[in-house]
N, C-alpha and C positions, 0 to 999 in steps of 0.2 A: 640481096635476099628478097624474096617475094613479100609483098605487103598486102594487107587487106584493103585494097582501094575501095572507098565507099563505106568503110566501117565507121561507126560513131566513135569519136575520140574526144575525151575530156582533158583539159589542160589546166594546170595550176602552177603558180610560181610563188616562192617565198624566200626570205633571207633571215638568217639568225647570226648574232654577233659572236666573234671570237672573244677571248679574254687575255688579259695579262695576269693570269693566275688568280689568286684569291686575296682579298683584303684581310680576311681572317679565316682560318680553318683549324678544326680540332674537335673537341667534344666538351660537353657540359653535363655533369652527372651521368656520364656514360653515353650520352646521346650525341651522335656525330652531326656536324653541321659545317657549312662553309658560306662565305659571302663572296661571290665571284666579282671580278674586276673587269667589266665589259669594256671593249675598245671598238672604235668605229671601223672595223674590218670584218667582212662577212663571208660566210658560206651561203651561196645562192643555189637553190634547187628549183628545177622545172620538172614536173611530172606529167607524163602523158598516160592516160588510162583508156583501155578498150574494155568497156563493161562486159562482164561474163554472166553466166548462169549459176545459180546456187549449186555447190558441189564441184564446180569446175576448178581444175588446177591451173594456176597462172604461171606464166613465164615472165620473169623480170630481167630487164637488161639495164646495166648501169654504165654510164660514162662519167668519169671523174677527172677534172682537169685542174691543174694549178693556174691561178689567175691573180694578177696584181701583186701588190706588196702589203705586208702586214702594217708597216708604218713607213713614213717618209724619212729618208736619210738626208740631212742637210748636205747640199752639194759639195761644200768644202771638205766634208769628211768621206764622201762616197767612195772614192778610189781606195783610200786607206782602209775603209771598213770591209770592203767586199773582195779585195784583190786576192788575198791569200788564204783565209781561214778554211779549213777542210770541212767544217760542219755548218756552213752558213745555212739558215733556213731556206734560202733560195736554191741551194744545191743538194740538199738532202733528198734521197730517193723517195718517191711516193710510197706510203705504207701499203700494206696488203690487207689490213683488217677493217679500214674505214668503210670500204664499199659494202662489206657484209652488214655493217651496222645500219647503213642507209637502207639497204634492202629490207632488213628486219624492221626498221621504222615504218616503211610502207606497209609491210605485212600487219604489224600491230595496229596501225591506224585503220586499215581496212577492217580488221577484226573488231576494233572499238566502234566503228561506224556501221558495222553489219553489212558491208558491201562486198561484192564479188567482181573480179576482173579476169579477163581472158589473157590479156597481155598488158605489161606496163613498161615504160622506159623512164629512168631517172637520169637527169643530167645535173651534176654538181660542179660548180666552179668555186674555188676557194684559195685564198693565199696561205692557208694554215697548214704547216706540216704536222705530222704526228710526233708524239713523244717529247714535246717542248713545254707542255703545260698550258697551251693556248686555247684549250676548250674546243679543239677542232672537231672531235667526234661528236660532242654534244651539239655543236652548231650544225653539222651535217644531219644529225638525227632530227633536230627541231625543224630545220628548213624542209627536209623531206616530208616529215609528218604534216606540217602545215600546208605544203604544196599539194600533198595528196588530198587533204581535206578540202582545199580550195577547188581542186578539180571536180570534186563532188558537190560543190556549192555550199560547203560548210566552212566554219571558222572555229578552230579549237582555242579554248581559253588556256591561260597559263597553267592552271592546275591539271587540265587534261593533258597538256603537253608534258608536264612534269611526270605524270603517271606513265605516259608512253615511254619517255626517255629512261625512267628508272626501271622499267621492265627489261631494258636492254643492257644498261650498265650504270655505275655510279655517275651522277650527272652534275653539271654546273647549274647555277641558279639563273641563267641568262634568259629563261623563258618568261620571267617576270619583268615588268617595267621598272625602271630605276635600278636601285640596288636591292638585293633580296637575300634572305637567309633561308637555307634549304638543308634538310637532312639528306645529304647527297648519296647515302647508301641505302636508306630504307624509306625515305619519304615521310617520316613521322612529323616533320616540322616544315612548314612553308610560310614565310612571312615577308611581306614587302616593307622595306625600310624607308624608301623615299629616293628622290633624285640625288646624284652625287654632287658635291661642291666642285668648283672649277679646279681641276688638277691636270697638269701636263705629265706625260710619261716619257722618259728616255729608256728604251728597252735594250737589254743586254743579254746575249746568249752565251752561257758558260760552256756550251759544247756537250755532245753526247745526247742520249735519249733516255727517257724513263717510260716504262710501260705502265700506264695508269691502272689498268685492270690488275696487273700483278701487284702493283703497289698496294691497292686496296684489299688484296688477299693476304697481305703479310700477316703471319700468325702473331707477331709482336705488336701490331699496329694499335690494337685497343689499349694495351698496357702503356705503350708510349704516349698515346693521347691522354690517358688519365694522368700520367706523370706531369704533363705540361698544362693541365687544366687551370691552375691559378693564374698563370700568365695569359692564357687564352681568354679567361674571364675578364681580365683587365683590358686586354686588347679589344674585346667586344664592347666593353663599356665606352672606351674612347671612340671607337668607330660609330657606335650608336649616337653618342653625343655630337660627334662631328657632323653626322648626317642631319641630325635634328637642328643644329645651330648653323648648318651650311659652312662649316669651318674646315678648310682643307688641311690645316696643320694638325688638328685633332685626328682626322681620318688617317693621315700619314703616320702619326705617332702610334696609333693602334695597329696599322698594317705592319709597321716596322717591328713592333713587339711580337706580333704573331710570327713574322719571318724569323726572328732570332730564336723564339721558343722552338721553332720547327727544326733548328739545327740538331737537336737530339734525335730527330726522326729521319730526316733526309738532309744531311749537311751540305752546304754549298761552300766551297773553299774560299776563305778570305772574306766572308760576308760581314763579320763585325768590323773589320778594317774598312771595307767598302762603305758601310753605313757612316762611319766616322768621317771618311774623306768626302763623301758627297754632301754631308750636312755642313762641312766646313766650306763648301763651295756654293752654298745657297740652296741645296736640296732640302726637302722636307722629310725624307725617309725613303723607304723601299716597299715595294709590294712583291710578294714571293709567288712563284708557281710551286705550290706545295708538293706536287707530284710531277715536276718538270725541271727544265734546265734554264729557264729564262728568269731574269729579274727585271723589275721596272723601278727606275728611280723617280720618285714623285717630286714635283716642283710646282711652284706657282707658274701660271702660263705667261711667263716673261721671256721674250726672245733672248735677252742678254743672259739670263740665268740658264736657259736651256742650251744656248750655245756654249757656255762655260762648262756645263756638265757633259755635253756631247764630246767636247774636245778632250776632257779628262778621261771619259770612259773609253774613248777610242784606243787609248793606250793601256787599258787594264789587262794584265797578263792572262793569256789563254782565252780571252773573251772576244765576242763579235758584237759590234754595235748594230742592233737590228733597226733602230730608227726612232723617230719622235712621233708620238701620238698623244692621246688624251683619254681620260676616263670618261665613259659615257654611260647611258642607261641601257638596260636590257630590253627584251621584247622581240617578238617574231613578227615581222611584217609580211604581208601577202598582197599581191596585186596581179593584174593582167590575167584574170581567170577567163578561160574561154571554152567553148564546146562547139563541135560541128562534125561534119562528115569528111574524112580524108584519110591520110596515111600516117602511120607511126613513123617517128624518125628512124634513120638508118641504124642498123645494129652492128655495123662494122666499126673498126678502130679499136681504141683501148677499152674494150668491153668486158664486163664480168657478168656472166649470166647464172642465174640460179633457178632451179625448178623447186617449187614447194613440194615437200615430201608428204605433207598432209594438208587436206583441204581445210579452209577455215570453217569453224563451227559457229 
């Protein structure tokens, strides 16, 4: 495809973390909120921009590639974990909707910053599949928005990123540093809680997919959340205290209570029994993907305990061991910003192109 050799090109790069669901999710006094559980696996976005004139319609090209693993699988379990299951996160097909959200993130960021482009290319690499509750779409959106800002010589703060993400869909709270509480549907609450205590995660996929957008549009969701508010309030109290006292056991107790309360909304088969079994083997509790299919077993970062839990979970009926990781803090990093005169990247390959139907105002 011809390129504009000699055109001025701006480049920005950013990354945003995936999650293993939410430590707590529900509502208090009718107001929705969640506390995401970030993990050290990232969607990385690089954005190339060719500046345009006011009123000009832009052409956006997207490349999205799977890359790396969500978590490491201990070698002794690797073959048993990934040989047979039909819905491994590594084998699920790439979703169709994530690219549209990244393109929308670029568009909203340009509108927010009052900038115009003639052409743009977004390249995203991520280990996160859709429909598992791993915060993949939020990570794509945040990384794209921050990379777009970086290309323009700007850096977006967490609140700006939250507003951009919430314009597109219900969002995780991973734009904030540490652990954070966010009204993920309307943005009426944003609160940074602090860094997480040391917690290992053994991640387990129970199979299938959940469409987060459809989940958040369920007509019975508000009533179901109100029904479980007393247990969510107690879960939040425990997690608050655990973060403040840097106590992993308290955070795990709160997360487990939230997971069990959510059984009335989106049940996971065998969850109460799983909690009982993992706690009997040294686990501290579980963290749930409240609109996904993955569970994380929380434990102290002890190799012996993690090995015991991974061995046990490898044989859990109908499930796939995703791997071992840890709870980390949120935040969207950016680096390697550049500008110069040259060519846009090639627009061939696994590309999705969108023409804006209306010019930014």
